[in-house]
N, C-alpha and C positions, 0 to 999 in steps of 0.2 A: 327618707323615713323619719317620722316624728320621733323625738326622744322618748325614752321610757318615763312613765310617771314616777313621781317621788313616792315610792312605797317602802323606803328603807334602804340600807346599804346594799349595793348590788356588786357581787364579786365578778371578776373577769370570766369565771366559768359560767356564771348565770347569764352574762352578756352574750357569750358564745352560743349558749343554748338558745337564747332568744333569737339571735341572728341566723343561726344555722339549722334550727329545727325544721323538720319536714312538716310538722304540724303548724297550721295557721294559728297565730295568736293575735288577738285584738284586745286592747285595753279601752274601757269606757268609764266615763264619770257617772255619777248617780243620776244625771239627767239624760243619759244616753248618747252623749257626744263622744266621739272617738278621741282618745288621747295618744295612742301609739299602735303600731302594727308591725309585725316582722315581715321580711321579704316573702315568706311563704304565703302570708295573708294578702300581700299586695298582688301576688300572681293570680289569686282567685277572682277578685272583683274586677269589673269593667272600669274603663277610664272615668266615665262620668260618676259612677258610685264612689270610686277612689277619691275623686276630687271633692265630692260632698263629705266624705269621711274626713279628709284633710281640713276642710273648711269648718268642721265641727257641727255640721247640720244634724239636727235631731232626727232620729229614725232613718238615718242614711242607709243603714244596713238593710232596711226593708226593701230597698231597690233591687237587691240581689237575692234576698231570702224568699223561698217559695213555700215555706211552712215546715212544720216539724211533725213527728209521729207522736201522737198522744195515746192515752189508754183506750180511746174509742175510735180514732181516725188514723188512716195511713199518712195523710198530709192535711194539716189544719193550721190555721192561725189563731184559733180560739184559745184564750188564755195564753197569749204569746209569752214565751220564756223571757223575752226582752222587756216586757212590761211588768213582770211580776216583781214584787218587793224583794229586797235582799233576804228577808226571812224565809222566802219560799223559792229557794234556788233550784235550778235544774243541774244536778251533778252529772247526769249522763242521759243523753237522748239522741235520737236520730233526726237530722235536719237536712233539708234540701236547698241547695244554693244554685242560682243561675251563674255559672262560672264563665270565665273569659276563654272562649274557643272550645269548650267541652260540653256546653249545654248544662242541663240540670244534673247535678252530681249529689249523691247521698253522702253525708258526713256523720261521723260520731262526734257529737258536740258536748261541751260542758260549759256552764255559765255560772260563775260564782264570785263572791266578793273576796278580794285579797287585801283590801285596806278599809276596814269598817269605819274608821274615823273620818276618812274623806269620801267614802262611798265608791271607791274605785273597784271595778269589776273586770274580770278577764273572761274572754270568750275564746275557747280553744276548739279547733276542728281537725279531725283526722279523716282522710279520704277512705270511704268504705268500699270503693269500687273493686279493688283486688280481692278483698275478703268476700264480697257478695258473689264475684265470679267463681271463686273456689267453692262457695256454698252451692251455687247453682250447678256447677259441674258435679259436685258430690251428689246432689239431689237427682240429676239426670242419670248418673251411674247407678244409683240405688233403684231408680225406677226401671232402668234398662235390665238390671239384674232380676227384678221382680217379673218383668215381662218375659224374659228368657226362661226363668224358672217355671212360670205359668205355662209357657208354650211346651216345655219339656214334659211337665206333668200331664198336660192334655194329650200330648203325643203318646205318653206311656199308657194313659187310660184308653185311648182309641186303639192302640196296638193290642192291648189285652182283650178289649171288647171284640176286635176282629178275630183274634186267635181263639179265644175261649167260647165265643158265641156264634159269630157268623161262619167261621171256618168249620166249627163242629157241626153246625146244622147242614152245611153244604156236604160235608163228608158223609153225614147220615143219609142225605138224598142220593149221593153217588152209590152208596152201599145198597140202597133200595133198588136203584136202577140195575145194578149188577144181579141182584136176586130176580128182578123182573125178567131178565133175559132167559131164565130157565123155566119161566111160567108160560111161555108161548112158543109155537112153532111157526108163526106167521112171519115170513121173511121181511115183509114191509114194516111190521111193528119192530122186529129185531133190528133192522137197519136204523130206524128212527131212534130206538132206545140207545144204540151204540153211539150215534151222532150226539145225542143229548148228553150221554155219559162223558164223551170226550170234551164237549163244550164246558160242562160243569167241572171237570177235572182241571181244565185250563184256568177257569175262573177261580177255583180253589187255590191253585198255585199262585195266581196273581194276588189274591187276598193275603196269602202267607208272605209273599215278597213285600207287599205293602205294609203289612204288620211289622216286619223286621226293619224296613226302611224308616218307619215312623219312630220306632224306639227299639233297638235290638235288645232282647232279653239278656244276651251274653254280656253286654256292657254293664248292666246292673248286677248280674250274678257272678261274673268271672273276671271282669276288668277289660282294660284296653287291648291287650294282646289277643285275647280270645275274640273280642268283638271285631278287631281288624282282620284277623284270619278268616272269620266267617264272611265279613263284608267283601274282602278281596276275592274269596272263592266264588261268591255270587257274581261279582263283576266279570271275572274270567269266564264263567259258564255262560253268562248272558250276552257279553259283548266281545269276548275274545281278547281283551286287554290283559297282558301278562303283568302282574305286579310283583316285583322283587322286594319282599318284605324282610327286613332285618330288625330284630328286636333285642334290646339290651336290658329290658325291664322284667323279663320272665313273667311270673305271676303276681308281681307287685300290684297293690291297690293304692289309689290316691283319693284325694277328696273328690266327691261326686261332681262338683262344679268343674274341677280341672279335667277330669276324664271326659265330661260332656263336651267341653270346649275343644279339646284335642281331637276327639272323634269327629265332631261336626266340621272342623276346619279341614281335617284330612279327607273326610268324605267329599267336601266341596272341591278341594284341590285335585283329587283323583278324577272327579267328574269333569272338571274343567280341562284336564289333560286329555280325557277321553273325547270331549267335544271339539276342542280347538287345536290340540297339539299335533294331531295327525301322526300318532306314534303307535307302536304295538307293545311297547314296554314302558313301565313307570317304576321308579325306585322309591321305596318308602323306608325310612330309617327312624326308629324310635329308641332313644337312649337318654341316660342321665349324664350330666357333666357339670362340675362346679356348682352344685346345688340347683341346677336347672334341669327341667324335663324338656328335651329337645325333640322336635319332629321335623324331619326333612322329607319333602316330596319333590322329586326331580325327574325331568324328562328331557330328551334331546330332540324336541319337536320344533314346531313353527316359531314359537316365541312371539313376542310383541314389543312394540316400542315403549320405552319408559314413559310413565306419566299417563298412559292410556289404560282403560279398564275393559278388557275384552270379554268379561263375564256378563252374560246376558240374563242368566237365571240364578236362582239359589241365593246364597249369601252375598256374593260379589266381594271384591277386594275390601271395600269399605266395611261391610258387615263382618268379614273375617278379622280385620284389624280391631274392630270394635269389641268383638268377643274376646280377642286376645288381651286387650287392654283391661277389660272388666275383670279378667282373671289375674291381673297384675303382670302380664307378660307382654311380649312384643312379637310382631309379625313382619318379616322382611321378605319381599318378593323381588328376585332379580331375574330379568329376562332379556334376551337379545334375539332379534329376528334371525331365523335360520340356525340358531344355536341351541335354544331351549329355554326352559324356565325352572327356577329353583325357588321353592317356598320353604322358609325356615321359621318355625314357631318355637319360642322359648318362654317357658313359664317357671317361675321360682317355686321350689317345693320346700315349704317350711317343714322341719323335722316332725313337728307335732301333727302335720297333716298327712304324712306318709304312713302307710300301714301295710303290713304283710298280708 
């Protein structure tokens, strides 16, 4: 490593900062020749560029720089920060470098004069990759939340439309058919009217079930416990699956997002048990513990091998975990072939979010 340029007395602490800093530090003279660089800087550039920097070649850094972000362009070399006079320094900007073994990497850079008398300038770089990954994850989570919220709002709209419009019109038609039976003595007509009434009654029931499955009104009006009891009753009536439901939350209400996540994950877990577990009974437990709202769905059915995803429809394990993470919680699925499956969802409940 080249020695530091003479820019004044250098304390041992400053020397340690230069040598051990995770940020890359380059010193250049006023003509653009490299004077010194720390180990972090040496790790960035390729061997040939490093050699040119050591040899003091002008514009050696251009061999690894791929441009910077200006006010008008994402990546540009126009009005290069390296060529600007000392009076027009770049104190903070984003720059892209072709690094050794990592490809093009974005850095937060600063380029300014530290010794005006000799024209010595320092170029400092901090890797932005971890920060950009966090920002990208945050953006993805926000977008996913908006998508799920939009889906639930659309489900709610369709549910109300089916219940308040389509179902009511069908009910009106069924009533008219029942009245029509008393307006004729023709056996053939009566038989056809009864068949049509029965078909429309079944269709009306299907529409009502679909309306509830899209978005149960009980979830919005009365909360999780009421929505679960209604859902489990429909499952038992339609499929014969007995659900042993134990609730420790009584009539408590939580943030709408939390209630929706818990309901959808429980709905999917019970459906998966119905489809794949080959059991007659499923246990569901909803309770609070240590500031967490916990949902347990357990069966003693077929189970499956760890690492596999047996779910072919609906949310799937990945979607269930994603919903849990978006609510700040976690989802654990433990299953063994021939023993059964246990789904555990845990979501933190901030006191400000909990409401009676």
